[in-house]
C-alpha positions as CSV (number, residue, x, y, z in Angstrom):
1,A,-8.9,-3.3,18.9
2,V,-9.1,-6.4,16.6
3,V,-11.9,-7.0,14.1
4,S,-11.4,-10.7,13.4
5,T,-12.5,-13.2,10.8
6,Q,-11.4,-16.5,12.2
7,S,-7.7,-16.1,13.0
8,T,-7.0,-13.2,10.5
9,G,-8.2,-9.8,11.7
10,V,-7.7,-6.1,11.3
11,L,-5.8,-4.3,14.0
12,K,-6.8,-0.7,14.7
13,L,-3.7,1.4,15.5
14,E,-3.4,4.6,17.5
15,E,-4.2,7.6,15.3
16,S,-1.8,10.5,14.8
17,A,-2.5,14.0,13.4
18,G,-3.0,13.8,9.6
19,D,-3.6,10.0,9.5
20,I,-6.3,8.7,7.1
21,G,-8.0,5.3,7.0
22,W,-5.0,3.5,5.4
23,D,-2.7,4.7,8.2
24,T,-4.9,3.5,11.1
25,F,-5.3,-0.2,10.3
26,T,-3.1,-3.2,9.7
27,L,-3.7,-6.9,9.3
28,D,-3.2,-9.1,12.3
29,Y,-3.3,-12.7,13.6
30,D,-5.8,-12.9,16.4
31,L,-4.8,-16.2,18.0
32,A,-6.6,-15.5,21.3
33,G,-4.6,-18.0,23.3
34,G,-5.3,-20.9,20.9
35,P,-3.1,-23.9,20.3
36,L,-1.2,-22.0,17.5
37,T,0.4,-19.8,20.1
38,V,2.7,-22.7,20.8
39,I,4.1,-22.2,17.3
40,V,3.3,-18.5,16.6
41,N,4.8,-16.7,19.6
42,E,4.9,-12.9,20.2
43,D,8.2,-12.5,18.3
44,S,6.7,-14.3,15.3
45,R,3.6,-12.2,15.5
46,E,5.6,-9.0,15.5
47,T,7.3,-10.2,12.3
48,Y,4.0,-10.9,10.7
49,L,2.8,-7.4,11.7
50,C,5.8,-5.9,9.9
51,I,5.1,-8.0,6.8
52,F,1.4,-7.0,6.9
53,R,2.3,-3.3,7.3
54,M,4.6,-3.5,4.3
55,L,2.0,-5.2,2.1
56,W,-0.7,-2.8,3.3
57,K,1.4,0.2,2.4
58,T,2.3,-1.1,-1.0
59,K,-1.3,-1.9,-1.7
60,R,-2.3,1.6,-0.6
61,I,0.3,3.1,-3.0
62,E,-0.8,0.8,-5.8
63,H,-4.4,1.9,-5.3
64,G,-3.5,5.6,-5.2
65,L,-1.3,5.5,-8.3
66,K,-4.1,3.7,-10.2
67,R,-6.5,6.4,-9.2
68,V,-4.0,9.1,-10.4
69,W,-3.8,7.4,-13.8
70,E,-7.6,7.0,-14.1
71,N,-8.2,10.6,-13.1
72,T,-5.6,11.9,-15.6
73,V,-7.3,10.0,-18.4
74,T,-10.7,11.3,-17.3
75,W,-9.6,14.9,-17.2
76,S,-8.1,14.8,-20.6
77,R,-11.4,13.5,-22.0
78,V,-13.9,15.8,-20.2
79,L,-11.8,18.9,-20.1
80,P,-10.0,19.1,-23.5
81,H,-9.6,22.8,-23.3
82,L,-7.9,22.6,-19.9
83,S,-6.0,19.5,-21.0
84,R,-4.2,21.5,-23.7
85,D,-3.2,24.2,-21.2
86,I,-1.6,21.7,-18.8
87,A,-0.3,19.2,-21.3
88,P,3.3,19.5,-20.3
89,L,2.4,19.1,-16.6
90,R,0.1,16.2,-17.4
91,H,2.9,14.5,-19.3
92,L,5.3,14.9,-16.4
93,V,2.7,13.5,-14.0
94,N,2.1,10.5,-16.2
95,M,5.9,9.8,-16.4
96,V,6.4,10.0,-12.6
97,N,3.2,7.9,-12.0
98,N,4.4,5.2,-14.5
99,E,7.8,5.0,-12.8
100,M,6.2,4.7,-9.4
101,Q,3.8,2.1,-10.6
102,H,6.6,0.0,-12.0
103,F,8.6,0.3,-8.8
104,I,5.7,-0.7,-6.6
105,S,4.8,-3.6,-8.8
106,Q,8.4,-4.9,-8.6
107,V,8.4,-4.5,-4.8
108,Q,5.1,-6.4,-4.6
109,Y,6.3,-9.1,-6.9
110,Y,9.5,-9.5,-4.8
111,I,7.5,-9.7,-1.5
112,N,4.8,-12.1,-2.7
113,F,6.7,-14.4,-5.0
114,E,10.5,-14.2,-4.3
115,V,10.1,-14.2,-0.6
116,L,6.7,-15.3,0.8
117,E,5.8,-18.0,-1.7
118,C,9.2,-19.5,-1.9
119,S,9.6,-19.4,1.9
120,W,6.1,-20.8,2.4
121,K,6.9,-23.8,0.2
122,E,10.0,-24.5,2.2
123,L,7.9,-24.4,5.4
124,E,5.3,-26.7,3.9
125,G,8.0,-29.2,3.0
126,A,9.5,-29.0,6.5
127,V,6.1,-29.5,8.2
128,D,5.3,-32.5,5.9
129,T,8.5,-34.2,7.0
130,A,8.3,-33.2,10.7
131,E,8.2,-36.1,13.2
132,N,7.0,-34.1,16.2
133,L,5.8,-30.7,17.4
134,D,9.3,-29.5,18.1
135,H,10.3,-30.0,14.5
136,I,7.3,-27.9,13.4
137,I,8.2,-25.2,15.9
138,D,11.8,-25.1,14.6
139,A,10.5,-25.1,11.0
140,H,8.3,-22.1,11.7
141,K,11.2,-20.3,13.5
142,K,13.3,-20.8,10.4
143,F,10.5,-19.6,8.2
144,V,10.1,-16.4,10.2
145,S,13.9,-15.9,10.3
146,V,14.3,-16.4,6.5
147,V,11.4,-14.1,5.7
148,S,12.8,-11.4,8.0
149,E,16.2,-11.7,6.3
150,R,14.8,-11.6,2.7
151,L,12.5,-8.7,3.5
152,M,15.3,-6.9,5.3
153,L,13.2,-6.5,8.5
154,N,16.2,-7.1,10.8
155,E,18.4,-4.5,12.3
156,E,21.2,-5.3,9.9
157,H,19.2,-3.9,7.0
158,R,17.6,-1.0,8.9
159,A,19.2,1.7,6.7
160,V,17.9,0.0,3.5
161,M,14.4,-0.2,4.9
162,E,14.5,3.4,5.9
163,K,15.3,4.3,2.4
164,L,12.6,2.1,1.0
165,Y,10.0,3.6,3.3
166,K,11.2,7.1,2.4
167,V,10.4,6.2,-1.3
168,F,7.0,5.0,-0.1
169,S,6.5,8.3,1.6
170,H,7.4,10.2,-1.6
171,A,4.8,8.1,-3.5
172,I,2.1,8.8,-0.9
173,N,2.9,12.5,-0.9
174,F,2.8,12.5,-4.8
175,I,-0.7,11.0,-4.6
176,A,-1.8,13.5,-2.0
177,E,-0.5,16.4,-4.0
178,Y,-2.2,15.1,-7.1
179,D,-5.5,14.7,-5.3
180,D,-5.3,18.3,-4.1
181,A,-4.6,19.6,-7.6
182,S,-7.4,17.5,-8.9
183,D,-9.8,19.0,-6.4
184,M,-8.6,22.5,-7.5
185,L,-9.3,21.6,-11.2
186,K,-12.8,20.4,-10.3
187,T,-13.5,23.6,-8.5
188,H,-12.1,25.6,-11.4
189,E,-14.3,23.7,-13.8
190,I,-17.5,24.2,-11.7
191,V,-16.8,27.9,-11.5
192,R,-16.2,28.1,-15.2
193,R,-19.4,26.3,-16.1
194,E,-21.4,28.4,-13.7
195,R,-20.0,31.6,-15.4
196,E,-20.8,30.2,-18.8
197,T,-24.4,29.4,-17.7
198,A,-24.8,32.9,-16.2
199,I,-23.5,34.6,-19.4
200,Q,-25.7,32.5,-21.6
201,S,-28.7,33.2,-19.3
202,N,-28.0,37.0,-19.4
203,T,-27.6,36.9,-23.2
204,E,-30.9,35.1,-23.7
205,K,-32.6,37.8,-21.7
């Protein structure tokens, strides 16, 4: 199913066990048989889907790592007694989180500026000087080919992409583990406060 805003939409993917919202959607071009299909064929669309999935996953990780940092800062402020007890672990979490944030920001920079922006400017230049539709089609084919090569989406770089996505998986697992630990801390704090309230109430009686 495609939820579309003009030609750019959101494609709902088949869900698997353990998937969350981020896993079930990707951006998509919904050309619906329009004139652009002459230029953007199915092969090109598949390449765009691969790019969108990569951008979507890096944005998911960026969002998750930012939440980890914000929650860590919050916990250190509202739970100073607990913060002292887990200070070494919190320091390790911050170090890992900072390394992952730096890595993801570098990947995003490479995708957006070193690949997409540079390739797009090359495509714009080729389209501006095109003399007919065939020239535009060829320019777009070259654009898709160059982007695929620079983003290592082709079969030749499959092993590298598998390693990259494995790093992405580690980052997502790190975020999930942190969220679970954070929920445990919240439960622990609620129980602690309830006990303190009960003790204070009994003392006043």
